[in-house]
DOGU-852731 format. One record per residue: y, x, z of N, C-alpha, C in turn; residue in three letters. Coordinates in steps of 0.05 Angstrom, whole numbers, plus 5000, padded with zeros to 4 digits. Layout:
BEGIN
YXZYXZYXZALA;...
This chain:
BEGIN
522343006082519842946095517643126085HIS;515743216102513743406094511843286073LYS;511343026074509442906056510742796031ASN;513342856027514742756004513642885979MET;513142715958512142815933514342975918LYS;513343175902515143335886514643285857ARG;516643345840516343295811514343495799LEU;513643705814511743905803508843855812THR;508443635827505743575836503943505812ASP;501343545816499443515794499443235782SER;500043025798499942755787502242695769GLN;504342875769506642825753506643005728TYR;504543145723504443315699501543335689LYS;501343355663498743375650498743625633SER;496843805639496744065625499344225628ASN;500644185651503144325656505544185645GLY;505243965631507543835619508843655640LYS;511143745650512543595670514343385658THR;515643225675517443025666519843145651ALA;520643385660522843525647522143595618LEU;519743705614518843775587518743525569LEU;517743305580517543065564520342955557LYS;522142975576524942885571526243055549ALA;525843315550527043495530525743445502LEU;523243365502521943305476522843045464LEU;524242885479525142615470528142585472ASN;529542775460532442755458533242565436LEU;535442425441536542245420539342335415ARG;539742435390542342545382543142765402GLU;541242915411541743145428542243075457GLY;541842835465542542745493540142605505GLU;539942635532538042485548538942505577ASN;540142285587541242285614539142335636ASP;536642285629534542315649534242605658THR;534942785641534543075647536243155671ILE;538743075671540543145693539543025719GLU;538642775718537642645742535142785753HIS;533342865735530943015743531643275757LEU;533643415746534543675758535743625785LEU;537243405788538443345814536343285835GLU;534343135827532143065845530643315854ILE;530043485835528543735841530243915859ALA;532843915855534644085872534643975900GLU;534743715903534743595930532143645945LYS;529943655930527343695942526743995946LEU;528644165938528244455942526144575923GLY;525644445902523544535883524744585855ASP;527344645854528644665828527644895811LEU;527445125822526745365806523945335795LYS;522045235811519345205802519144975781TYR;520744775785520844545767521944625740PHE;524044785740525344875715523445065699VAL;521945225714520245435700517345345697ASN;516745095703514045005699513345025669ALA;510945115663510145165636507445025629ALA;507044995603504544875594502145055603TYR;499944925610497645085618495345065599THR;495444885579493244875560493345115541ASP;491145185529490945425513492645415488SER;493345175478494745165453497745225456PHE;498945115477501845145482502345305508TYR;500545455517500645595543503245765544LYS;504645735567506945905572509645785563GLY;509545565548512045445538513445295561GLN;515945365566517545245588519645065576THR;521144945595523344765587525444905570ALA;525845165577527845315562527045355532LEU;524445405528523445425500523945155485HIS;523244935499523544675486526444615480VAL;528244675498531144635494532144795470ALA;531245045468532045205445530945095419ILE;528345015420527144905396528544645387GLU;529444485407530944235401533844285393ARG;534544545393537244635384539444515402ARG;538944495428540844385446542044605463SER;544344695455545744905470546644805497ALA;547244545499548044435525545944465546LYS;543444385539541344395559540344675563PHE;540644855543539945135547541745255569VAL;544345205567546145305587545645175614GLN;544944925614544344785640541844905653MET;539844955637537345065649537645345659LEU;539145515644539545785653541245785678VAL;543145605680544845585704543145505728LYS;541045335723539345245744537145435752LYS;537045665738535045875745532745905727GLY;532945805702530745835683530246125677ALA;527746205674526946475668527446535639ASP;529346715633530046775605528046965592VAL;526047055608523947235597521247105597HIS;521146835600518546695600517246725572ALA;514646755572513146815547511346575540LYS;511746455517510046255507507846385490ALA;505546425503503346585491500946425483CYS;501246155480498945995471498146055442GLY;495945935434494945975407496945895385LYS;498445685391500445595371502545795366PHE;503045975385505246165382504246445375PHE;501846475366500746735359500846775328GLN;501247025320501247085291498447065279PRO;498347055253495747045238494146805244ASN;495346585251493946335255494846145233GLN;493045955225493645775203495845585210LYS;495645445232497745245240499145355265THR;501245505261502645615284505445695275CYS;507045765295509645875290510046105310PHE;509846345300510246585317513246655316TYR;514346675340517246745342517746965361PHE;515647085372516047305391515847225420GLY;515046975425514346865452516746835470GLU;518747005468521047005486523246805477LEU;524746695496526846505488528946625469PRO;529746875474531647005455530547025427LEU;528047095425526747115398526646845385SER;526046635401525946365389528646285379LEU;530746335394533446265385534146415360ALA;533446675359534046835335532546745311ALA;529946685314528246605292528846325282CYS;530246165297531045895288534045895281THR;535246125279537946155268539946005285ASN;539946055311541845935330543546155343GLN;545546235329547146465338548646405364GLN;549546165368550946095393549146125417ASN;546646045415544846075437544046365441ILE;543746515419543246805422545446935437VAL;547946875430550246995444550246925474ASP;549646675480549646585508547446725523PHE;545046745512542846875526543347165531LEU;544747295512545247585515547547645533MET;549347455537551747505552552547255567ASN;551647225592552447005609552547105638ASN;553846955655554247045682551946965701THR;549946815690547746725707545346915706TYR;544246945682542047125678541947215649GLN;542947445643542847545615540147665609ALA;539347635584536747745576536848045573VAL;534548165576534248455570533248465542ASP;534848565523534048565495531748745490VAL;531048915509528749095505526148965513ARG;526348715524523848575532522048535508GLU;519448565513517448535491515448325498ARG;514248205478512247995482509448125486ASP;507347965485504648065490503748255468SER;505048245444504348435422506248675422HIS;507948695441509848915443512248885425GLY;512648645414514848595395517448515409ASN;519648635401522248555410523348335392THR;525748255397527048045381527248135352VAL;527748395347527948495319525248485305LEU;523148555320520448535308519848245300HIS;520648055318520147775312521647685287ALA;524147775283525547705259524247815234LEU;523248055236521748165213519248005207VAL;517947905228515447765224515847495210SER;518047365214518447095202519747115174ILE;520647355166521747385139519547335118ALA;520247185097518247115077519147185048ASP;521247355046522247455020523547235003ASN;523746995012525346794997528246855001SER;530046784982532846854984534246745009PRO;533846485015535246365038534146485064LYS;531546505066530446615091531346905095ASN;531347065074532147345076535047365084THR;536747185073539547195080540147145109GLU;538846935120539346875149538047085167PHE;535747185160534447395177536147645178VAL;537247725155538947955154541447915171ILE;542647685168545147625184544547625214ALA;542347505222541647505250540847775260MET;539447925244538648205251541148375256TYR;543048365238545548525242547148425266ASP;547248165270548748055292547648155319HIS;545048155321543748245346544348545350ILE;544248695329544948985331547749025340LEU;549648865329552448885337552848805366PHE;551548585374551848485401550648685421LYS;548348795415547048995432548849235435THR;549949325413551649565414554249505430ASP;555149265429557549185444556949175474GLN;554649055481554049015510552649255522LEU;550849385506549249605517549349835497HIS;551349995496551650205476549450415477PRO;548150445500546150655502543450575492LYS;543050315488540350215480539950255450ILE;537850385442537150415414534950205408LYS;535749965401533949745398531949785375LEU;532949905353531249945330529150165334GLU;529350315355527350535359525050445377GLU;525150195387522950105404520550035387ILE;518150125395515750085380514049865394GLU;512549715377510749515388508049635395ASN;506049465401503449575409502049725387ASN;502749685362501649825340503150075333GLU;505150145348506750375343508750345320GLY;509550095315511350035292514149955303LEU;516150075291518849985295519449745277THR;521749605281522349395262522349485233PRO;523349735228523349835200520549875189LEU;518850005204516150055194514549795193THR;515149605211513749345209514549195184LEU;517049215176517949095150516549225127ALA;516049485129514649625107511749545106ALA;510449515129507649455130507049165122LYS;508948985127508548705120509748625093THR;510848825079511848775052514348605051GLY;516148615071518648465071520748615055LYS;520648575029522148735010525148715014LEU;526248475015529148445018530148555044GLY;528748495066529648595092529348895094LEU;527249005084526949295084529149435069LEU;529749325046531949445030534549445045LYS;535049225059537549205074537649405097HIS;535349435111535349605134535749895126ILE;534349995105534650275098537250335084VAL;538550125072541050165058543450045073GLN;543049995098545149865114547450055119ARG;549849965113552350125116554449945128GLU;555350005152557449845165560050015167PHE;562149895158564750035160565750015188LYS;566450235199567450245227565250275247GLY;562750245239560450275258558450475245ARG;559250715242557550915228555050965244ARG;555150945270552751005286550550795282HIS;551250555272549250355266548350355237LEU;549650515221549050525192546750725187SER;545050645168542950825158543650955132ARG;545750855119546750965094549751015098LYS;550551255091553451325093554351445067ILE;556451325056557551425031559251665036THR;558551895024560152135027562652125011GLU;562352054985564652044968563951844945TRP;566051744933565751564910567951614890ALA;567251614865569251654844568451464821TYR;569851244819569051044799566250934806GLY;564450924787561750824792559951034805PRO;560851284807559251504818559651524848VAL;557451544863557751574892555451754902CYS;555951884924553852044937553451934965SER;550951864971550351734997548351905013SER;548751895039546852015057545151795070LEU;542451835069540651645080539351765105TYR;539351615127538051695151534951685147ASP;533651915151530751935146529051865171LEU;530251785193528751715216526851485210ALA;524351515216522251315210521751265181SER;522951425163522651395134520851605123LEU;521451855129520152085115517352125126ASP;515552195108512752245116512452495134SER;514552635139514452865158513852755186TYR;514752515192514152385217511552225215GLU;510152195237507652035237508351745236LYS;506651595222506951305220509651225208ASN;510551375188513051335175512851105154SER;515150995147515250775128514150865100ALA;514851105092513951205066510851225066LEU;509751335087506851365088505451085089GLU;506650905103505550635105505450495078ILE;507650525063507850395037505950525017ILE;505850785017504150924997501250875002VAL;500350875027497450845033496650555039TYR;498650375041497950095049497149935025GLY;494549935019493549804995493749504997SER;493849385021494049105024496848995027GLU;498849175024501649095028502648945003ILE;503748705006505048574983507648714976PRO;508448694951510948814941511049114944ASN;508749234945508449514950509749684928ARG;509349614903510449764881513449744880LEU;514549504886517349464886518749614909GLU;517449624932518649764955518850064950MET;516950174935517050454929519350534911LEU;520450334897522750384879525450364894ASN;525350284919527850264935528750544942ILE;531350594940532450844950532650834981GLU;531951054994531551324984528551384978PRO;526751184980523851244976523351374949PHE;524651254928524251344901525051644898ASN;527451704906528451984903526952174922ARG;526152074945524752234964522052334953LEU;520652154940518052234927518552424905ILE;520652374888521252554867521952834877GLU;523452844899524253104910521853254921GLU;519953114934517553244944515853354921LYS;515753194900514153284876515353534864TRP;517953534860519253764848519254004866GLU;519353964892519654194910516954344914ARG;514754204918512254354923509854224911PHE;509753954908507353824899506553884870ALA;508553914853508053974825506554234822LYS;507354434836506154704834503354694846ARG;503054554868500354534880498454384862MET;499554174849497854014831496954184807PHE;498754344796498054514774495954724782LEU;496254834806494355024816491554894819PHE;491554654830488954514833487654454806ASN;489354384787488354324760486954574748PHE;488254804750487155054739484555124753ILE;484455094780482055154795479754964787ILE;480454714783478354524776477254574748TYR;478954644729478054704702476154944703VAL;476955154718475155394720472555314732VAL;472655154754470155064767468454894747TYR;469754734731468354564712466854724691LEU;468154924681466955094661464555254673PHE;464855344697462655494710460355304715ILE;460955064725458754864730457354794704PHE;458854754682457654684656455954914646THR;456855164649455255384640452755414656ALA;452855374682450555384699448555174691VAL;449554924686447754714679446454764652ALA;447954874633446854924606444755144607TYR;445155344623443355574624441355554647HIS;440755304654438755274676436055384667ARG;434455454686431755554680430055334669GLU;428355394648426555204637424255154655ALA;423054924653420854844670418154924659GLY;417955104639415455174628415455474620LYS;413255604627412855884619411355894593ASP;412855954571411655944545409556164540PHE;409756384555407756604552405056514562ASN;405056384585402556294597401856004592ASN;403755864579403455574573402855414598SER;404255494620403855354645406555234654GLN;406354994665408754854675409654974702SER;412155044704413155154729414954944742LEU;414954944768416554754783418754904798LYS;421054774801423254904816422454924845PRO;423755094860425955274851424955524837PRO;426555604817425755824801426956084812PHE;425656304807426556564817428756664798HIS;430756794810432856914794431957184782TYR;432657224757431857474744433457704755LYS;432157934756433458174767435058314746ASN;437158174735438858294715441658164718ASN;443458234699446158124700446157824696SER;444457724679444357434675443557284700GLN;441557394715440757274740442957284761GLY;444457494762446657524781448857314775SER;449457294749451557094741450656814748LEU;448056754743447056484749447156424779LEU;446456624795446656594824449456544833LEU;451356704822454156664829455156384821THR;454356294797455056024788453955814806GLY;451555844815450355644834451855634860HIS;452655874870454155884896456855744893ILE;458255804871460855674866460555374863ILE;458455284849458054994845457454864872SER;455854984889455254874915457754854933ILE;459355074932461855074948463754844939ILE;463954814913465654604902464654324910GLY;462054284909460954024916461353964946ALA;460954164963461454134991464354064997LEU;466154194983469054144986469653844979TYR;468653754956469153484948467853284968PHE;465553354978464153174997465653155023PHE;466453375034467953365060470653235056ILE;472053305034474653185029474352885024ARG;472252795011471752515007471352365033GLY;469852485052469352365078471952335094LEU;473552545093476152545107477952325096ILE;478052305069479752105057478751825063ASP;476151785064475051525071475851435099LEU;475751625118476451565145479451535149LEU;480951685134483951685137485151445123ARG;484251385099485551175083484150905085LYS;481450915091479950665092480450475069ARG;479850565045480550405021478850145020PRO;480149935009478749685003478649634974GLY;477649394966477449334938480149324924PHE;482249224939484849214927485949494921GLN;485249684937486149954932484950074906SER;482549984899481350074874482949974850LEU;484049734852485549624829488249764826LEU;489549844847492249964846492150264850ILE;490950354871490950644877489250804859ASP;487350674846485450814829482950884846GLY;480850974832478351034846477451324840TYR;479351494835478651774830477551914855THR;478551844879477551964903474551894907ASP;473951644901471151554903469351684883GLN;470451734859468951864838468352164845LEU;470352294856469952574865467852584887PHE;467852384905465852374926463152324914PHE;462952144895460452084881459352334866LEU;461252484854460452724841459152924860GLN;460352944884459153124904456453024913ALA;456152764917453552654926451452704905VAL;452152664879450152714858449253004857LEU;451153184861450453464860448753544884PHE;449453444908447853504932445053384930LEU;444853144918442153034913440553204894ALA;441953294873440653474853439653734867CYS;441353844884440554094897438254054916ALA;438153824930436053764948433353734933LEU;433453584911430953554895430053814883LEU;431953984876431254244865429854414886TYR;430854414910429654574932426954454940CYS;426554194936423954074943421954094920LEU;422754224898420854264876420454024859GLY;422353834858422153594841423553634815GLN;422153584793423353624767425553414760GLU;425553194776427552984772430353074778GLN;430653314788433353414794435053434769TYR;433853454745435253474720436853224715VAL;435652994721437052734716439552714733ALA;439452794758441852794775443853004766TRP;442853224755444653434746446353344723LEU;445053214703446653134679448552904686VAL;447752734705449652524713452052644727LEU;451652834744453852974758455553124738CYS;454353244718455953394698457753214682LEU;456652984673458252794658460552684675ALA;459952614700462052504718464152724724LEU;463352974725465353184731467453204709SER;466553174684468553174662470252924662TRP;469052704669470652454671472852484692VAL;472152614714474152644736476452824729ASN;476252954706478553114697480952944691LEU;480452684686482652494681484452454705LEU;483452524728485152504753487752664749TYR;487552894736489953064733491852964712PHE;491252744699493152624681495552504696SER;495352484723497652384739500052564737ARG;499552814730501853004728503652954705GLY;502652804685504252734661504752434660SER;507152344655507752064655506151914634LYS;506252014609504851864587501851864592ASN;500652084598497852094603497051934628MET;498851944648498251804673498251504669GLY;500151404653500251114647497851034631ILE;497051204612494651144596492151134614TYR;491951314633489651314651489651074669SER;492050984677492150734693491150494678VAL;491950484652490950254636487950264633MET;486750494630483850514628482550414654ILE;483650504677482550414702482650114706GLN;484949994699485249704701483449564682LYS;483049664658481249534638478349544648MET;477549764660474749784669474149584690VAL;475949554710475549374732476349084725LEU;477649044703478548784696476948664673GLY;478048684649476748554626473948644620GLU;473448904623470749004616468648914636ILE;469348904662467448804682466848504677CYS;468848344671468348064666466648024641ARG;467248194620465648174596462748244601PHE;462248454617459548534622457948324638LEU;459348184656457947984672457047754653VAL;458847654636458147444618456147534598VAL;456447784588454647884568451747914579TYR;451548004604448848024616447447754618MET;449047544623447847274624446647204597VAL;448147244576447147184549444747364542PHE;444947624548442847814540440247744554LEU;440347704580437847644595436747374587ILE;438547174584437546914577436246904550GLY;437447014529436247014503433847194501PHE;433847414516431447584516429047434527SER;429447294549427247144561426246924542ALA;428146804527427346594508425746704485ALA;426546934475425147054452422347154461VAL;422147274484419547374494417647134498VAL;418746914508417046684512416046574485THR;417746594465417046484438414946654424LEU;414846914429413047094414410147024420LEU;408447064400405647014402404347264415ASP;402947234436401847464450398847504444ASP;398047434419395247484412394747784410ARG;392847894424392448184425391448304399PRO;390248134382389048244357391148354338SER;393548244340395648314320397648514332LYS;397548554357399548724369398449004373GLY;400249194376399449464382401849594396ARG;401249814409403349954423405150094403SER;407550154412409450284395408550554385PHE;407150694402406250974395403250994389PHE;401950764385399050764380398450874352THR;396751074349396051174322394450964307PRO;394850944281393450744264391650874244ILE;389750724235387950814215389350824188ASN;388751014173390051044147389450814128GLY;387150674131386550454114387850194123ASN;388950194148390149954159392949924148GLU;393649674142396349614133398349684154ASN;400649794146402749864165404149614176CYS;404149594202405449364215407549464235LYS;409649314238411749384257410749334285LYS;411649494304410749464332411549194344PRO;410049104363410648854376412248904402SER;414248734406415948754430415348514447PHE;413148514461412448284477413648304505GLN;414548544513415848574539418848524538GLY;419848424560422748354560424448604558ILE;423448834567425049084565425649154537TYR;423549164519423949234491425449024476PHE;425048774483426548554470429448564477THR;430048634502432848664510434248884495THR;432849114492434049334477434449254448LEU;432649104436432949024408435248824405GLU;435548644424437848454422440448594427LEU;440448804443442848954448443849084422PHE;441949164405442749274379444349074362LYS;443648814365445148614350448048604359PHE;448548664384451348654395453048864383THR;451849094377453449314365452949334335ILE;451849124323451549114294449349284283GLY;447349354298445149524288442449384290MET;442449114294439948974297438548914271GLY;435948844273434348774250432948514255ASP;433548314237432348044241429348044239LEU;428248244227425348254224424048464242GLU;425148484267424048694285421348624295PHE;420348374291417648294298416748064281THR;414148044276413147814261411247634277ASP;411247674303409447524320410947294334GLN;411747104319413046864331411546624320TYR;411646414336410146174329411945984313GLN;414445964320416245774307418545934295TYR;418345984269420346154256423146034257ILE;423345764255425945634255427345674282GLU;425845634303427045664330427845954335VAL;426146134325426646424329429346504316PHE;429746414291432246484277434646344289TYR;434246094298436445954312437346114336VAL;435446204352436146364376437646614369LEU;436746754349438047004341440846954330LEU;441146754314443746694302445746614323ILE;444946434342446646354363447446594381VAL;445546764386446147004402448147184388TYR;447747234363449647404348452447284347ILE;452547024343455246894342456646914369VAL;455146864391456346864417457147134427MET;455647344420456147604430457647784410THR;456447824388457648014368460247904356TYR;460347644350462647534337464747434357ILE;463847274377465747154395466647334418LEU;464747434434465447574458466747844453MET;465747994433466948254427469748224417LEU;470148034399472947994389474747884410ASN;473647714428475347614450476047844469MET;474248024474474748254491476948434479LEU;476848474453478948634439481648504441ILE;481648234437484248084438485348094466ALA;483648054487484648054514485648334522LEU;484248534513485148804520487848874507MET;488148774482490748814468493048674483ASN;492548424491494548284506495148414533GLN;493048504546493348624572494948884571ARG;494649034550496149284547499149224545VAL;499849014530502648944528503748844554GLU;502148704570503148594595503348814616GLU;501749024614501549224635503549454631MET;505249444612506949674606508749744630SER;510149544641511849604664510249644689VAL;508149474693506549494717505049764718GLU;504149864695502650114694504550344702SER;507050334694508950544701509250554732THR;509550324744509850314773507350404787ASN;504950334776502450424788502150724785ILE;503050834762502951124759504751264780TRP;507051154784508851264805507551264832LYS;506151034838504851014864502551214866LEU;500951244845498751434846499751724849GLN;501951784835503052054839504252084867ARG;505351874878506251884906503951934925ALA;501651804920499351854937498452144935ILE;498452254911497652534907499652714921THR;502252654920504252814933503852824963THR;503452584975503152575004500452695013LEU;498452674996495852805002496253115004ASP;497853214986498353504986500053585009MET;501953415016503653475039502053475065GLU;500153285066498353265090496653515094TRP;495953645072494253885073495854135081MET;498454125080500054355086499954425116LEU;499954675123500154745152502954675163PRO;503154645189505554545201507954725195GLN;507554985194509755165188510955115161CYS;509255055141510254995114511454715113LEU;510454535128511654265129514454275139LYS;514954445160517654475170519454605149ILE;518454805136520054945116520654775092LYS;518754605084519054445059520054155066LEU;520954115090521853845097524153755080ARG;524153515071526353405054528753345071SER;531153375058533653315071534653545089GLY;536653485105537853675123539153535147GLU;539553685168540653565192543753565189GLU;544953335196547853315194548953175219LYS;551353245226552753115248554552895236ASP;553652645239555152415227557052295247LEU;557252395271559152295290561952405286GLY;563752295300566552395299566952625319GLY;569452675324570152885343569552795372GLU;569352535377568952435404566052475413GLN;564152375397561352385405559652475381GLU;557952675385556252775363554052565356PRO;553252565331551152385322549552545301ASP;547752705311546152885293543652735283ARG;543452725256541152595244540152755220ARG;537652715214536452845191536852655167TRP;538352755147539252585125538352685098CYS;538252505079537452575052539652475033PHE;540652655016542852584998541852484972SER;543052264963542352134937544952084922VAL;545052174897547352114880546651874862GLU;548451684860547751434846550051354827GLU;549451204807551351084789550950784789VAL;553050634798552850344800555250224786ASN;554750104763556949984748557449694757TRP;555649584774556049314783557749294808ASN;557649504825559049494851561349684853GLN;561849844833563850064837566649954841TRP;567349724829570049624832570449494859ASN;568349454875568649344902568949564923ARG;568249804916568350024935571050174930ASN;573150054938575850164933577050294958LEU;575550294980576650435004576750735000GLY;578650865012579051155009576951295026VAL;574951405014572951565028573751855029ILE;574651955007575852225006577852224983THR;580152334987582152334966581452504942GLU;580152724947579352904925576352954927ASP;574652794914571852834916570953094904PRO;572553224887571853484876572353714894GLY;573853664916574453874936572953804962LYS;571253974970569753914993569054175008CYS;568254135032567354355049564554445040MET;564254715038561654825030559754815053LEU;558254605055556254575076553554635064ILE;551754765078549054825067547854565057PRO;547254555031546354305018543354315014SER;542254085006539354084999538854284977PRO;536354334973535454534953536354464925THR;536254664908536954624880535154424867LYS;532554424875530654244863531453954868LEU;532653904891533353624898535853534883GLN;537853714879540353624869540653654839ARG;539353854827539953914799539353694780GLU;537053554781536453344762538453114764PRO;539053024788540852794791543652874784SER;544453124790547153204783547553214753ARG;545553314739545853324710545953044698ARG;544352864709544452584699547052454704GLY;548252514728550852394734553052484714LEU;553052744709555052854691554752744663LEU;552252704654551952594627552552304626GLN;552152154648552651874648555551804651THR;556851934670559551854677561752004661PHE;561552264658563652404645562652664634SER;563752754612563053014600564953234609LYS;567153164621569053364628569953324657ARG;569853544672570853534700572753774703TRP;575053724714576953934718576154114741THR;576254374736575454564757577554564779GLN;576654534804578554524827577754734847ARG;579654844862578955034883577654904906PRO;576155054922574654944945576554944969GLN;576254734986577654725011575654695033ARG;576254815056574354815079575154625101ARG;577254455096578154275117577353985111ASP;575653945090574853675084571953645092VAL;571153415103568553385115566453275095GLN;567353175071565453055052564153275036GLU;561753215027560153405011559953294982LEU;560653454963560753364935559253554917SER;557053474905555653644886557153674860PRO;559153484855560653514830562453754831LEU;563253834856564954074858563254314850ALA;560754324859559054544852558454544822GLU;558154304810557554294782559954384765ALA;562354304774564754374758565454664760SER;564754794783565455074785563455254772SER;561055144765559055314753559455344723SER;
């Protein structure tokens, strides 16, 4: 009948919640007979598809359909029933409750497949991916551009149980996709931020999942592996790592995200994962070390020139005419004047370079406070050095004698910035890291508390002093020879603060003034101040710094590695494209078989693993010492690790002839023949 009511009419649903949704929300032991009756009624009324796909309309649960609810209720029976009845397998639950970065929410990727994967329901995942009614498109993305793999990365929380199930589901979806759609490269799909699942794991600090992805090796499925073992002999093995989305040669790579991501949790630990660790070492040895040494020499030369120019600056007084001269001063028409002019030009060029480089780094890295604690603040100090010099130059050109104050501040900071180059040495680099952490940690907290005591006690002492003008005099006031010598009066808080500061460093004088009304109160204030600052706070600072040094030994090493990695990538970023191509890490290899080529850019890492070697008993190559001579990575990449392997595993290797019919690459063969 035309006037017959339907189950999707407005009086039968509130905020889009139909009777079907309510029935699915009230399952008892996974069953509710009402659901089947509702579907039969809707089918008879010709409104089945609309009824099945009806979704919430309120902003909190907007887009959630019956299929989402059935998956969340973990009911495979009703999931199959709904899909059979025409449920949309690509419906998106995009309400506030399903969005990331919300306090009370559960983000699962909005799509039914993502929800099933994130709730660890493998049977439902298999059904949605492969059924005769309506199979999902695994490439489908939510409103954030995330696929099912992105969603799995998002819910990982680095706990052991969570990481275990996420890894298992991640691999299962890869296998299933490869089985059903061999041409689809699911891991290469980017979200709206340009992140693949791998780079998303790096940006969000998912340590366990990231380690699994980059070190994933499947036997019999080499095309899905990112790590391929070339050869193994006892605990020694050589592995090829796929550098796609890893190496900083590519834009928005995982290595670049980790190195520059100051807000990323587990950042230091992720940088120690292979191949990131060896990749940074290889870049440092290949080109960054030499560039760093060159920059160090140039900066030292610049520093000496700047110091000489500052020391031999023109005086502000003409002693012949006894007249004060104001800048800018004229250069003398001799060799000294020429040298001074040259020094000024070099100093200005250096300051402009640091200023422009600082602006570029601020825009490119956008550092926050957390980056100051870990990455260091040398970039900001170099930028401040440039600002001080440019301010000095501006005041000099305007004829202001105050330019000298800015000049000496810039000169002192320039020498302090020389500590930046301590990153090139491990011992000096770790020492510099400790200094940076101390300055922003214990010393800052000490200064805050100390300033409270200093200002408070200074105000109390000034208030206590007698301000009778007859007894006081200025510090520099000349006195009559017949007048008795009296100590100057410190009635201002500025002079009193300086005098109390002397007590903190053990140079104070209890009789620095005699103009007090209540001698007992005066001495009580001074004694309490000395006890609280000189005895208590200074000794506490020393004790805390000693404890902090012991605690930071391992952390400082990792921070030094990170800071050197930042320096390495900064230098790589400055290289022209032609040199980037020439100095690119790794080499291109064909990892496919004879049937289908699989060319990838790979990076070789030799490892010693005494914990896993007895499990790797499959025959990878019968003679690891005999291999085909394939163009290998540079000597800088292989020599250090090869020497370490030989010293660790064995002192003697039998020299073997080379064969050209074996596909494995072995650096041990090269070492044994040399």
